[in-house]
Phi, psi and omega in degrees: 000132177309135183292326179296322182291320178295313177297325176297319180290325183287322176300315184294327179289324178298310177304319178297314185291321173296312173308319180292314180300316181299310181301318178305307183303311182305312182301317181294321184286318178300328180277336176282336176288325186292344178273011169298340177297144183287146185281164181297334179291325174287324174302321180288319181300330187251024184227158171247156164246124182286157178289159169292131188246130175248127178211166181265153174262175178306322184265035177065018171268156180246147171241146166242128183212150183219142184232165168238124185248126180253134178249181180262000179194169183299314184295331179284321176296316185290334178284328172297326176293326174291333182269015184311329184281333175282330173296315176296319172300318177301311186298313185301318180296323177290314188283325191294333174270003179272140170268185185297324178285322170297321182294315177304315189263349193253019184295319182292325175298322182295323178291314175308315180294313183303314185296317185297312178296318178296320176302325184285341177270328190289142177238345177259010182160196182227160174271128183264327190202144173230125184242129168277122183247348170206133180217115189227120175264126180245000000 
């Protein structure tokens, strides 16, 4: 075998090996970055479950509603627990002008509004998610 051919084969093999190692490193790093999403245990640890709230709608119907509100840290959760009266006030103010149809179709909007309004008040972190866990129209 010609020495030039042997040298070219060795260089090609080294380039392919280095490329494989780089690709492996990139794949492993991207999979660890995907795990930056909070686990279910972290979601529960940094969240509060509100008391069930009963209030009237505009057309003399009543609703009972309850949420799980997720924050980004333990400090934010503790602050949110202290702000429970403000949370109830926001909910009453948002629900009372609604009628039955608006309530039935507007729960997603209510969750978004609640998240936005609470984040305007928060100083120790942010609300990352609001989940409706109970909703009854009477």
